[in-house]
C-alpha positions as a Markdown table, in Angstrom:
| # | Residue | x | y | z |
|---|---|---|---|---|
| 1 | Met | -74.2 | -15.9 | -63.8 |
| 2 | Thr | -75.9 | -15.5 | -67.1 |
| 3 | Asn | -75.8 | -18.6 | -69.3 |
| 4 | Arg | -73.7 | -17.6 | -72.3 |
| 5 | Asn | -75.8 | -19.9 | -74.5 |
| 6 | Leu | -78.8 | -17.7 | -73.9 |
| 7 | Arg | -77.4 | -14.4 | -74.9 |
| 8 | Arg | -74.1 | -12.9 | -76.1 |
| 9 | Gln | -71.7 | -12.0 | -73.3 |
| 10 | Arg | -70.2 | -8.6 | -73.1 |
| 11 | Ile | -66.6 | -9.1 | -71.8 |
| 12 | Leu | -64.1 | -6.5 | -70.6 |
| 13 | Val | -60.4 | -7.4 | -71.1 |
| 14 | Thr | -58.0 | -5.0 | -69.3 |
| 15 | Gly | -54.5 | -5.0 | -70.8 |
| 16 | Gly | -56.1 | -6.3 | -74.0 |
| 17 | Ala | -53.6 | -4.7 | -76.3 |
| 18 | Gly | -50.8 | -6.8 | -74.9 |
| 19 | Phe | -49.4 | -10.1 | -75.9 |
| 20 | Val | -51.7 | -12.4 | -74.0 |
| 21 | Gly | -54.6 | -10.1 | -73.9 |
| 22 | Ser | -54.8 | -9.8 | -77.7 |
| 23 | His | -54.8 | -13.5 | -78.2 |
| 24 | Leu | -57.6 | -13.9 | -75.5 |
| 25 | Ile | -59.7 | -11.3 | -77.4 |
| 26 | Asp | -59.3 | -13.2 | -80.6 |
| 27 | Arg | -60.7 | -16.3 | -78.9 |
| 28 | Leu | -63.6 | -14.4 | -77.3 |
| 29 | Leu | -64.6 | -12.9 | -80.6 |
| 30 | Glu | -64.3 | -16.3 | -82.4 |
| 31 | Arg | -66.8 | -17.8 | -80.0 |
| 32 | Gly | -69.3 | -15.0 | -80.5 |
| 33 | Asp | -68.8 | -12.6 | -77.5 |
| 34 | Glu | -68.7 | -8.8 | -77.5 |
| 35 | Val | -65.4 | -7.5 | -76.2 |
| 36 | Leu | -64.4 | -4.2 | -74.7 |
| 37 | Cys | -60.6 | -3.8 | -74.6 |
| 38 | Val | -59.1 | -1.4 | -72.1 |
| 39 | Asp | -55.4 | -0.6 | -72.2 |
| 40 | Asn | -53.3 | 2.5 | -71.4 |
| 41 | Leu | -50.7 | 1.3 | -74.0 |
| 42 | Phe | -47.7 | 1.5 | -71.7 |
| 43 | Thr | -46.6 | -1.9 | -72.8 |
| 44 | Gly | -49.5 | -2.9 | -75.0 |
| 45 | Asp | -49.5 | -2.1 | -78.7 |
| 46 | Lys | -52.6 | -1.3 | -80.8 |
| 47 | Ser | -51.0 | -3.0 | -83.7 |
| 48 | Asn | -51.8 | -6.3 | -81.9 |
| 49 | Leu | -55.5 | -5.3 | -82.5 |
| 50 | Asp | -55.2 | -4.0 | -86.1 |
| 51 | His | -56.8 | -7.1 | -87.5 |
| 52 | Leu | -60.0 | -6.3 | -85.5 |
| 53 | Ala | -60.6 | -2.9 | -87.0 |
| 54 | Asp | -63.7 | -4.0 | -88.9 |
| 55 | Gln | -65.0 | -6.3 | -86.2 |
| 56 | Pro | -68.4 | -4.9 | -85.0 |
| 57 | Arg | -68.3 | -6.8 | -81.7 |
| 58 | Phe | -65.0 | -5.2 | -80.7 |
| 59 | Glu | -64.4 | -1.9 | -79.0 |
| 60 | Phe | -61.1 | -0.3 | -77.7 |
| 61 | Val | -60.9 | 2.3 | -74.9 |
| 62 | Arg | -57.6 | 3.9 | -73.9 |
| 63 | His | -57.8 | 3.9 | -70.1 |
| 64 | Asp | -55.6 | 3.3 | -67.0 |
| 65 | Val | -57.1 | 0.8 | -64.5 |
| 66 | Cys | -55.6 | 2.9 | -61.7 |
| 67 | Phe | -58.7 | 5.1 | -62.2 |
| 68 | Pro | -62.3 | 3.8 | -61.9 |
| 69 | Leu | -64.1 | 2.6 | -65.0 |
| 70 | Tyr | -67.8 | 2.8 | -65.4 |
| 71 | Val | -69.1 | 0.3 | -68.0 |
| 72 | Glu | -71.7 | -2.4 | -68.2 |
| 73 | Val | -70.2 | -5.9 | -68.7 |
| 74 | Asp | -71.0 | -9.6 | -67.9 |
| 75 | Gln | -67.4 | -10.8 | -67.3 |
| 76 | Ile | -64.0 | -9.2 | -66.6 |
| 77 | Phe | -60.6 | -10.5 | -67.4 |
| 78 | Asn | -58.1 | -8.3 | -65.5 |
| 79 | Leu | -54.8 | -8.6 | -67.3 |
| 80 | Ala | -53.5 | -5.1 | -66.9 |
| 81 | Cys | -50.0 | -4.8 | -65.6 |
| 82 | Pro | -46.4 | -4.7 | -67.0 |
| 83 | Ala | -45.2 | -8.3 | -66.9 |
| 84 | Ser | -41.5 | -8.3 | -67.8 |
| 85 | Pro | -38.7 | -7.1 | -65.5 |
| 86 | Ile | -37.6 | -4.3 | -67.9 |
| 87 | His | -41.1 | -2.9 | -68.0 |
| 88 | Tyr | -42.3 | -3.4 | -64.4 |
| 89 | Gln | -39.0 | -2.1 | -62.9 |
| 90 | Phe | -39.1 | 1.0 | -65.1 |
| 91 | Asp | -41.6 | 2.6 | -62.8 |
| 92 | Pro | -41.9 | 0.2 | -59.8 |
| 93 | Val | -44.3 | 2.5 | -57.8 |
| 94 | Gln | -46.7 | 2.6 | -60.8 |
| 95 | Thr | -46.4 | -1.1 | -61.2 |
| 96 | Thr | -47.6 | -1.7 | -57.6 |
| 97 | Lys | -50.4 | 0.8 | -58.2 |
| 98 | Thr | -51.5 | -1.0 | -61.3 |
| 99 | Ser | -51.7 | -4.3 | -59.5 |
| 100 | Val | -53.3 | -3.0 | -56.3 |
| 101 | Ser | -55.4 | 0.0 | -57.3 |
| 102 | Gly | -56.2 | -1.7 | -60.6 |
| 103 | Ala | -57.5 | -4.7 | -58.7 |
| 104 | Ile | -59.6 | -2.5 | -56.4 |
| 105 | Asn | -61.2 | -0.7 | -59.3 |
| 106 | Met | -61.9 | -3.8 | -61.3 |
| 107 | Leu | -63.3 | -5.6 | -58.3 |
| 108 | Gly | -65.5 | -2.6 | -57.5 |
| 109 | Leu | -66.8 | -2.7 | -61.1 |
| 110 | Ala | -67.4 | -6.4 | -60.9 |
| 111 | Lys | -69.3 | -6.0 | -57.6 |
| 112 | Arg | -71.5 | -3.2 | -59.0 |
| 113 | Val | -72.5 | -5.0 | -62.2 |
| 114 | Lys | -72.4 | -8.5 | -60.6 |
| 115 | Ala | -69.8 | -9.8 | -63.1 |
| 116 | Arg | -67.5 | -12.8 | -62.7 |
| 117 | Ile | -63.9 | -11.5 | -62.7 |
| 118 | Phe | -60.7 | -13.2 | -63.6 |
| 119 | Gln | -57.3 | -12.1 | -62.2 |
| 120 | Ala | -54.2 | -12.8 | -64.2 |
| 121 | Ser | -51.8 | -13.5 | -61.3 |
| 122 | Thr | -48.3 | -14.9 | -61.8 |
| 123 | Ser | -45.9 | -17.6 | -60.9 |
| 124 | Glu | -43.7 | -14.7 | -59.6 |
| 125 | Ile | -45.8 | -14.8 | -56.4 |
| 126 | Tyr | -43.8 | -18.0 | -55.6 |
| 127 | Gly | -40.5 | -16.0 | -55.7 |
| 128 | Asp | -37.4 | -18.0 | -55.7 |
| 129 | Pro | -39.1 | -21.2 | -54.7 |
| 130 | Ser | -37.9 | -23.7 | -52.1 |
| 131 | Val | -40.5 | -26.2 | -53.2 |
| 132 | His | -40.2 | -27.7 | -56.7 |
| 133 | Pro | -42.4 | -28.0 | -58.7 |
| 134 | Gln | -44.7 | -25.3 | -57.2 |
| 135 | Pro | -48.2 | -26.4 | -56.2 |
| 136 | Glu | -50.9 | -23.8 | -55.5 |
| 137 | Ser | -50.6 | -24.6 | -51.7 |
| 138 | Tyr | -47.0 | -23.2 | -51.6 |
| 139 | Trp | -46.9 | -19.8 | -50.1 |
| 140 | Gly | -43.7 | -18.7 | -51.8 |
| 141 | Asn | -40.3 | -17.2 | -51.0 |
| 142 | Val | -40.3 | -13.6 | -52.0 |
| 143 | Asn | -38.0 | -10.7 | -51.1 |
| 144 | Thr | -40.4 | -8.0 | -50.1 |
| 145 | Ile | -37.9 | -5.2 | -50.6 |
| 146 | Gly | -36.0 | -6.4 | -53.7 |
| 147 | Pro | -36.1 | -4.9 | -57.2 |
| 148 | Arg | -38.7 | -7.5 | -58.3 |
| 149 | Ala | -41.0 | -6.9 | -55.3 |
| 150 | Cys | -43.1 | -4.2 | -57.1 |
| 151 | Tyr | -44.5 | -7.0 | -59.3 |
| 152 | Asp | -44.3 | -10.0 | -57.0 |
| 153 | Glu | -45.9 | -8.2 | -54.0 |
| 154 | Gly | -48.3 | -6.2 | -56.1 |
| 155 | Lys | -49.7 | -9.5 | -57.5 |
| 156 | Arg | -49.8 | -11.1 | -54.1 |
| 157 | Cys | -51.8 | -8.2 | -52.7 |
| 158 | Ala | -54.1 | -8.4 | -55.7 |
| 159 | Glu | -54.8 | -12.1 | -54.9 |
| 160 | Thr | -55.6 | -11.1 | -51.3 |
| 161 | Leu | -58.0 | -8.4 | -52.5 |
| 162 | Phe | -59.7 | -10.9 | -54.8 |
| 163 | Phe | -60.3 | -13.5 | -52.1 |
| 164 | Asp | -61.4 | -10.9 | -49.6 |
| 165 | Tyr | -64.0 | -9.6 | -52.1 |
| 166 | His | -65.0 | -13.2 | -52.7 |
| 167 | Arg | -65.5 | -13.8 | -48.9 |
| 168 | Gln | -66.9 | -10.4 | -48.0 |
| 169 | His | -69.1 | -9.7 | -51.0 |
| 170 | Asn | -69.7 | -13.2 | -52.4 |
| 171 | Leu | -68.1 | -12.1 | -55.7 |
| 172 | Glu | -67.4 | -14.7 | -58.3 |
| 173 | Ile | -63.7 | -14.7 | -58.8 |
| 174 | Lys | -61.1 | -16.7 | -60.8 |
| 175 | Val | -57.4 | -16.3 | -59.9 |
| 176 | Ala | -54.9 | -17.9 | -62.3 |
| 177 | Arg | -51.2 | -18.0 | -61.6 |
| 178 | Ile | -49.5 | -17.8 | -65.0 |
| 179 | Phe | -46.1 | -19.3 | -65.7 |
| 180 | Asn | -43.7 | -18.3 | -68.5 |
| 181 | Thr | -45.7 | -17.9 | -71.7 |
| 182 | Tyr | -44.4 | -17.2 | -75.2 |
| 183 | Gly | -45.6 | -16.9 | -78.8 |
| 184 | Pro | -46.4 | -14.4 | -81.5 |
| 185 | Arg | -47.0 | -10.7 | -80.5 |
| 186 | Met | -44.5 | -10.9 | -77.6 |
| 187 | His | -42.9 | -7.4 | -77.2 |
| 188 | Pro | -39.5 | -7.7 | -79.0 |
| 189 | Gly | -37.7 | -5.6 | -76.4 |
| 190 | Asp | -39.3 | -6.8 | -73.2 |
| 191 | Gly | -36.2 | -8.6 | -71.9 |
| 192 | Arg | -37.9 | -12.0 | -71.5 |
| 193 | Val | -35.7 | -14.9 | -72.2 |
| 194 | Val | -37.6 | -16.3 | -75.2 |
| 195 | Ser | -37.9 | -13.0 | -77.1 |
| 196 | Asn | -34.3 | -12.1 | -76.1 |
| 197 | Phe | -32.8 | -15.3 | -77.4 |
| 198 | Ile | -34.8 | -15.2 | -80.7 |
| 199 | Ile | -34.1 | -11.5 | -81.5 |
| 200 | Gln | -30.4 | -11.9 | -80.6 |
| 201 | Ala | -30.1 | -15.1 | -82.8 |
| 202 | Leu | -32.0 | -13.5 | -85.8 |
| 203 | Gln | -29.8 | -10.5 | -85.6 |
| 204 | Gly | -26.6 | -12.5 | -85.2 |
| 205 | Glu | -25.8 | -10.9 | -81.8 |
| 206 | Pro | -24.4 | -12.8 | -78.8 |
| 207 | Ile | -26.9 | -14.8 | -76.9 |
| 208 | Thr | -27.0 | -13.4 | -73.3 |
| 209 | Ile | -26.9 | -16.1 | -70.6 |
| 210 | Tyr | -27.3 | -15.0 | -67.0 |
| 211 | Gly | -25.5 | -17.0 | -64.4 |
| 212 | Asp | -24.3 | -20.5 | -65.3 |
| 213 | Gly | -27.4 | -21.0 | -67.6 |
| 214 | Gln | -28.6 | -23.9 | -65.4 |
| 215 | Gln | -31.6 | -22.0 | -64.0 |
| 216 | Ser | -34.7 | -23.5 | -65.4 |
| 217 | Arg | -38.1 | -22.3 | -66.7 |
| 218 | Ser | -41.2 | -24.0 | -68.1 |
| 219 | Phe | -42.6 | -22.4 | -71.3 |
| 220 | Cys | -46.3 | -22.5 | -72.2 |
| 221 | Tyr | -47.4 | -21.5 | -75.7 |
| 222 | Val | -50.0 | -18.6 | -75.7 |
| 223 | Asp | -52.8 | -20.6 | -77.4 |
| 224 | Asp | -52.6 | -23.3 | -74.6 |
| 225 | Leu | -52.7 | -20.6 | -71.9 |
| 226 | Val | -55.8 | -18.9 | -73.4 |
| 227 | Glu | -57.6 | -22.2 | -73.6 |
| 228 | Gly | -56.9 | -22.6 | -69.9 |
| 229 | Phe | -58.2 | -19.1 | -69.2 |
| 230 | Leu | -61.5 | -19.9 | -71.0 |
| 231 | Arg | -62.0 | -23.3 | -69.3 |
| 232 | Phe | -61.3 | -21.8 | -65.9 |
| 233 | Met | -63.6 | -18.8 | -66.4 |
| 234 | Asp | -66.4 | -21.0 | -67.6 |
| 235 | Ala | -66.0 | -23.5 | -64.7 |
| 236 | Gly | -68.5 | -23.2 | -61.9 |
| 237 | Pro | -68.4 | -20.4 | -59.3 |
| 238 | Asp | -67.4 | -22.9 | -56.6 |
| 239 | Phe | -63.9 | -23.1 | -58.0 |
| 240 | Pro | -62.2 | -19.7 | -57.6 |
| 241 | Gly | -58.6 | -20.9 | -57.6 |
| 242 | Pro | -55.8 | -20.0 | -57.2 |
| 243 | Leu | -54.9 | -22.2 | -60.2 |
| 244 | Asn | -51.5 | -22.8 | -61.9 |
| 245 | Leu | -51.6 | -22.4 | -65.6 |
| 246 | Gly | -48.3 | -23.3 | -67.4 |
| 247 | Asn | -46.3 | -26.0 | -69.0 |
| 248 | Pro | -44.7 | -28.5 | -66.6 |
| 249 | Asn | -41.9 | -29.4 | -69.1 |
| 250 | Glu | -38.8 | -27.8 | -67.7 |
| 251 | Phe | -35.8 | -26.5 | -69.7 |
| 252 | Thr | -32.5 | -24.8 | -68.6 |
| 253 | Met | -31.5 | -21.6 | -70.2 |
| 254 | Leu | -28.7 | -23.3 | -72.0 |
| 255 | Glu | -31.1 | -25.9 | -73.5 |
| 256 | Leu | -33.4 | -23.1 | -74.6 |
| 257 | Ser | -30.6 | -21.2 | -76.2 |
| 258 | Glu | -29.3 | -24.3 | -78.1 |
| 259 | Leu | -32.8 | -25.0 | -79.4 |
| 260 | Val | -33.2 | -21.4 | -80.6 |
| 261 | Leu | -29.8 | -21.5 | -82.3 |
| 262 | Glu | -30.7 | -24.8 | -84.0 |
| 263 | Ile | -34.1 | -23.6 | -85.3 |
| 264 | Thr | -32.8 | -20.2 | -86.5 |
| 265 | Gly | -29.6 | -21.6 | -87.9 |
| 266 | Ser | -27.8 | -18.6 | -86.3 |
| 267 | Lys | -24.1 | -18.5 | -85.6 |
| 268 | Ser | -24.5 | -16.4 | -82.5 |
| 269 | Lys | -22.1 | -17.1 | -79.6 |
| 270 | Leu | -23.2 | -17.5 | -76.0 |
| 271 | Val | -22.1 | -14.8 | -73.6 |
| 272 | Lys | -22.5 | -15.2 | -69.8 |
| 273 | Met | -23.4 | -12.3 | -67.5 |
| 274 | Pro | -24.0 | -12.1 | -63.7 |
| 275 | Leu | -27.3 | -13.4 | -62.5 |
| 276 | Pro | -29.7 | -10.6 | -61.6 |
| 277 | Gln | -30.8 | -10.1 | -57.9 |
| 278 | Asp | -33.7 | -12.4 | -56.8 |
| 279 | Asp | -33.8 | -14.2 | -60.2 |
| 280 | Pro | -35.4 | -17.6 | -59.5 |
| 281 | Arg | -33.2 | -20.6 | -60.0 |
| 282 | Gln | -36.2 | -22.9 | -60.8 |
| 283 | Arg | -39.7 | -22.3 | -62.0 |
| 284 | Gln | -42.0 | -25.2 | -62.9 |
| 285 | Pro | -45.8 | -25.5 | -62.3 |
| 286 | Asp | -47.6 | -28.4 | -60.7 |
| 287 | Ile | -50.7 | -28.4 | -62.9 |
| 288 | Ser | -52.4 | -31.4 | -61.2 |
| 289 | Leu | -55.3 | -29.2 | -60.2 |
| 290 | Ala | -55.9 | -27.8 | -63.7 |
| 291 | Arg | -55.8 | -31.4 | -65.1 |
| 292 | Ala | -58.3 | -32.6 | -62.5 |
| 293 | Lys | -60.7 | -29.6 | -62.5 |
| 294 | Leu | -60.5 | -28.4 | -66.1 |
| 295 | Asp | -59.1 | -31.5 | -68.0 |
| 296 | Trp | -56.5 | -29.0 | -69.2 |
| 297 | Glu | -52.8 | -29.3 | -70.0 |
| 298 | Pro | -50.6 | -27.7 | -72.7 |
| 299 | Lys | -50.5 | -29.4 | -76.1 |
| 300 | Met | -47.9 | -27.4 | -78.0 |
| 301 | Gln | -44.4 | -28.8 | -77.8 |
| 302 | Leu | -41.5 | -26.3 | -77.3 |
| 303 | Arg | -39.9 | -26.9 | -80.7 |
| 304 | Glu | -43.1 | -26.3 | -82.6 |
| 305 | Gly | -44.1 | -23.2 | -80.5 |
| 306 | Leu | -40.6 | -21.7 | -80.9 |
| 307 | Thr | -40.7 | -22.2 | -84.7 |
| 308 | Lys | -44.0 | -20.3 | -84.8 |
| 309 | Thr | -42.6 | -17.5 | -82.6 |
| 310 | Ile | -39.4 | -17.3 | -84.6 |
| 311 | Glu | -41.4 | -16.9 | -87.8 |
| 312 | Tyr | -43.3 | -14.0 | -86.2 |
| 313 | Phe | -40.2 | -12.2 | -85.0 |
| 314 | Asp | -38.4 | -12.8 | -88.4 |
| 315 | Glu | -41.3 | -11.0 | -90.2 |
| 316 | Leu | -41.3 | -8.3 | -87.6 |
| 317 | Leu | -37.6 | -7.6 | -88.0 |
| 318 | Lys | -37.9 | -7.5 | -91.8 |
| 319 | Arg | -40.8 | -5.0 | -91.6 |
| 320 | Asn | -39.0 | -2.8 | -89.2 |
| 321 | Ala | -35.6 | -3.2 | -90.8 |
| 322 | Gly | -33.6 | -2.2 | -87.8 |
| 323 | Pro | -32.1 | -3.5 | -84.5 |
| 324 | Val | -34.3 | -4.0 | -81.4 |
| 325 | Glu | -33.1 | -2.0 | -78.4 |
| 326 | Gly | -33.0 | -3.0 | -74.8 |
| 327 | Leu | -32.0 | -6.6 | -74.9 |
| 328 | Ser | -29.0 | -6.7 | -72.6 |
| 329 | Arg | -31.2 | -6.8 | -69.5 |
| 330 | Pro | -32.3 | -9.4 | -66.9 |
| 331 | Thr | -34.6 | -12.0 | -68.3 |
| 332 | Arg | -37.6 | -13.7 | -66.8 |
């Protein structure tokens, strides 16, 4: 690989107009790289990139990764795929195509230009885990024909493709399994639990709790996640992953709702609804490998990260001056 200290890197970020992708692009530009952002804007939003309009080292191309892309780049971050149940279940066939065909097209590009390529995989590949917390060695417990399978199995197949390209073509790969992430620029109507709770609390609507509220998640602030991306990508080619990236501190849905209500000062009431099919009861990463290999672990505490995220959504609601639709849906 080219030493990034010798010349500026040209980096492709697919899904770069999305929540995580836009934060990644900010960091890449801050360190001096050139960035080509590719997004079909199904769930991404160009407003996430408005602040880069005058940035000479940034370029945006509207393109669907299900179709081949012919560009010259040094590195690829493949983040393209709907990542919340509302969005990936809207068109499940297209979701699977994005994960699988998108991976094939980006791997083919990486092979042609000899680029190191990063795959944004997911903790969803563990399904409803029977091992807790989940280490990278755990193979998962996934319903292959359930409503979440388009995303779970699509990402699992993408991992298979990445490692087969690595073995067969000696391609330099990085496969990261991302656990629940939150922060500014989250889509306000994507149905994820953090954005759901915050929007509902700010609008004075009932807080939707699925099941008994004792199911748990671990929440990683987006800046910590992006730092993990960069350290992993810049680590040597002998460490392809898979690698868990997430926050090991575990919270129940009830604990999260209480913290959101406390920070917002909202008087919203809790309303319980049936637990969606295949919704995991527990989700917590074992990040021992990330600590050992990258000296990485999250720094942002949940209260501070939620405060920053609530401030973002509060400003968003004031600008839009209207209710956010699509919140009474399963949360991730």
